[in-house]
Structures are given as structure tokens and as C-alpha cells.
N, C-alpha and C positions, 0 to 999 in steps of 0.2 A: 927412159926408165920403164915406161908402160910396155914398150915393145919387148923388153927382155924378161919382164915379170912372168912367172909361170905358176905361182902358188895358188892354191884354192882358198876360198873364203872359209874362215872358221866360224860357222854359224853358232856354235855353242858359246863362244866368247861374246858374240853380239847379243845373244839372248840374255846374258848376265848383265849387260850394260844398258838395258832398255830404258831405265829411268834417267840415266845420264844422257843417253842419246835423245830422249824426249825433251829434256831441259835444254840441251844444245839447240835442237830444232826450233824450240819455242823462242829462244833468244835470237836466233838467226831470222826467224819470221818477224819478230817484233821490231828488229832493228834494220830490216831490209829497206834501203833507201828507195829502191824502185817502187815498192808497194806504198811507201809513205808519200812519195811524189804523186803517184797515180791517184791515191785517195784524196790528197790535198787538191788535185786538179779536178777530180770528178765530183766530189761531194758538194762543194759550194754552188754548183749549177742547179742543185735540187733543193736548196735551202731558201726559204722565204724569210727575210729579216724581220718582218712585222708579226710573225707567228711564233709560237713556242718552239725553240730550237732543239730542245732535248729529244722530243719525239721525232723530229725531222732527221736527227742524226742516228737515232736508235733504229729506225726502220732500215735504212741502207746498211747500217752497221751489222745488224742481225742477218740481213740478206747476204752480205759479203761473207760472214762467218759460216753460214749454212752452206753456201755454194762451195767455199773453200774446204769444208769438212767432206762434202760429197766428192770433190776432186781428189782429196788426199786418200779417201777410202779406195777410190779407183786405183790410185798409184800403189797403195799398199797391197791391194788384191793382185794387181799385175806383178808386183815384186815377189809375192809369195809363189805365184805360178812360174815366174822366171827362175826363182831360187832353186827349184827342183832341177832345172836344166843346167845351171852353172855351178853346181856343187862340186863336180869332179875336176881334177887338175887338167885333164885334156880340154874340157870345155873352157876353162878359165884361160888356158894358154891360147886357145883360138880367139876368145873374146879380147884378151889383152893385145894380141897381135893385130886384130882388126882395128881396135881403137887406137893403138899405137901408130898404125899405118895412117889412120885418119888424121891424127895429130901432126904427123910428119907432112902429109899432103896439105893441110891447112897452113902449116908453117911455111911451106914452099910457096903457096899462093900469096901469103902475106909478104914474104920476102921479095917476090917478083912484082908485086903491085906497085904501080906508079902513084906518086902523090898527085892528087888533082888540086890544082890551085891556080 
């Protein structure tokens, strides 16, 4: 489907849905099992049971949020710069063809992989 897609992105429709998109992204991040497992494995290593735990959880929690905000700002900045390039239908057709071809190549690799057991 990605291979045949040729339409351009309608950025005006995306701009109107910012609040809805933000809420969806918030829900995805809060329920992401990968980050939950990572934090559950990482944080206990830095917690001393005989000291007040609230502060011990607060420092790595705030650090994680600050680092995540910085990374997301970087992604958003990159996305706005790339958006200028991918607005046109020709660029989107090229991008869709490239990623569609990559999906096909990965599928072929997965189909040809032998099971190791």
C-alpha cells in the first residue's frame, strides 16, 4: 500500500488536530510498555531503601522528563525542516516508493530467514 501511495500530506488538516494529536501522543507515551519496563529495571538500582524514597524517585524522574523534552524538541525541529521538503506530491511519491521498497526488502529478508533453534 505504501509503494502505490502518491498523495501529499495535508498539513492544514494536521494543524487543526494539534490538541487531539498531542493527547494521543501523551497516551501512547504513558502506556508504552518498553519505557515502563526500562524505567522499572533502571530506577530500583538507584534507590536506597533506608532513605526517603520520594526524593530518590523525583530526581531521576525529572531528569528523564527533561531529557525526553529535549529529544522531542529535536524531533519536532527536524520534522518542521523536513516538512518543507515533503510537501509536494512528487517528493511524497519518491518517499513512499523508498519506504515501500524498504518494507518489501525487510519482508523478503524475514521470509528467507531460517529459524535458529
